[in-house]
C-alpha positions as CSV (number, residue, x, y, z in Angstrom):
1,M,5.2,80.3,-22.4
2,A,8.1,78.3,-23.3
3,D,9.2,76.6,-20.5
4,L,5.4,76.0,-19.6
5,L,5.2,73.5,-22.3
6,I,8.4,71.7,-21.6
7,A,6.9,70.9,-17.9
8,G,3.9,69.7,-19.6
9,A,5.2,67.7,-22.0
10,L,8.1,66.4,-19.7
11,V,4.2,65.5,-16.9
12,V,2.9,63.8,-20.3
13,L,5.9,62.1,-20.4
14,L,6.2,61.0,-16.9
15,V,2.6,59.7,-16.8
16,L,2.8,57.6,-20.1
17,L,6.7,56.6,-19.1
18,Y,4.6,55.6,-15.7
19,L,1.1,53.6,-18.0
20,A,3.3,51.8,-20.2
21,E,5.4,50.8,-16.6
22,R,2.3,48.9,-15.4
23,V,1.2,47.5,-18.1
24,I,4.5,46.0,-18.8
25,K,4.4,44.7,-15.3
26,A,0.5,43.6,-15.6
27,R,1.6,41.4,-18.8
28,A,4.4,39.3,-17.1
29,R,2.2,38.9,-13.8
30,A,-0.4,37.4,-16.4
31,R,2.4,35.5,-17.7
32,R,3.1,34.4,-14.6
33,L,-0.5,33.0,-13.6
34,Q,-0.6,31.7,-16.3
35,S,2.2,29.6,-16.2
36,M,1.2,28.8,-12.8
37,S,-2.5,27.5,-13.9
38,D,-1.1,25.6,-16.8
39,R,1.5,23.5,-14.1
40,L,-1.5,23.3,-12.2
41,V,-4.1,22.1,-14.7
42,A,-1.4,19.6,-16.1
43,A,-0.8,18.1,-12.3
44,A,-4.2,17.3,-11.8
45,A,-4.3,15.7,-15.2
46,R,-1.9,13.3,-13.8
47,V,-2.8,12.8,-10.4
48,D,-6.6,12.2,-12.3
49,Q,-4.5,9.5,-14.1
50,Q,-3.0,7.7,-11.4
51,Q,-6.1,8.1,-9.3
52,E,-7.8,6.0,-12.9
53,E,-4.9,3.6,-12.7
54,R,-5.3,2.6,-9.7
55,R,-8.5,2.2,-10.0
56,T,-8.1,0.2,-13.0
57,Q,-5.9,-1.8,-11.1
58,A,-8.2,-2.8,-7.8
59,R,-10.4,-4.1,-10.3
60,D,-8.7,-6.1,-12.2
61,S,-7.4,-7.4,-8.9
62,A,-10.8,-8.2,-7.3
63,A,-11.0,-9.9,-11.3
64,L,-8.8,-11.9,-10.5
65,T,-9.6,-13.2,-7.1
66,S,-12.6,-13.9,-8.4
67,V,-12.1,-16.4,-10.4
68,M,-9.6,-17.5,-8.6
69,P,-10.3,-17.6,-5.7
70,A,-7.6,-19.4,-3.9
71,I,-5.4,-16.9,-3.9
72,K,-6.8,-15.7,-1.0
73,R,-7.0,-19.3,0.4
74,P,-3.8,-20.8,2.3
75,P,-2.4,-23.9,0.1
76,L,-3.7,-26.5,0.8
77,S,-0.9,-29.4,1.6
78,L,2.5,-28.3,3.1
79,P,5.3,-30.7,3.2
80,G,4.9,-32.0,6.5
81,V,1.3,-31.1,7.0
82,D,-1.6,-33.4,7.5
83,A,-5.0,-32.4,4.7
84,R,-6.5,-31.3,7.8
85,G,-4.0,-29.0,9.3
86,G,-2.0,-30.4,11.3
87,A,1.5,-31.7,11.5
88,R,2.3,-35.3,10.4
89,P,4.0,-37.5,12.7
90,K,7.3,-38.9,12.1
91,P,8.4,-41.5,13.2
92,A,11.2,-41.6,15.7
93,C,13.7,-42.8,13.4
94,E,13.1,-39.8,11.2
95,R,12.9,-37.4,13.7
96,P,16.4,-35.9,14.5
97,G,18.1,-35.9,18.3
98,Q,15.9,-39.0,19.5
99,P,17.5,-41.9,20.4
100,D,16.4,-45.0,19.6
101,H,15.5,-46.9,22.4
102,G,15.4,-50.9,21.2
103,P,13.4,-53.4,22.3
104,R,12.7,-51.4,25.7
105,A,10.8,-48.5,23.4
106,A,9.0,-51.6,22.2
107,R,7.1,-52.4,25.8
108,R,5.6,-49.6,27.1
109,G,1.8,-49.5,26.7
110,A,0.3,-47.1,24.8
111,R,-1.0,-44.3,27.2
112,T,-4.6,-43.6,27.4
113,G,-4.2,-40.3,29.0
114,E,-7.1,-42.0,31.7
115,H,-5.1,-42.3,35.6
116,A,-6.3,-44.2,38.1
117,T,-9.8,-43.5,40.7
118,R,-10.0,-44.2,44.0
119,P,-12.8,-46.7,44.4
120,G,-15.3,-44.0,45.6
121,E,-14.9,-41.2,43.9
122,R,-16.8,-41.3,41.0
123,H,-16.6,-38.4,37.6
124,S,-19.9,-38.1,35.9
């Protein structure tokens, strides 16, 4: 009879040890899951804060350009550029690589771009 009592106590002890192991493992798993959940919540909060900062910066930038619209436009005048947008021609004496031809250059007449036509041709 004592042998059955010892065998029963060992079975109960093994069951209790098994249950204790399961409880310890379940607690460890719960701690890991809680830790991962906390990290996930913290990461989501950081992302939300960064997104809000980006939205604020975009809103501030839009507000600044609405107050000062010239930021989006090119400057009204640049050195060497006419106010109408074309480049100002430099005189021959200021252009590099352009020799001064003296009096011969002054003898040339202004060229208008018109071409001589034959007597029978007319342009409409």
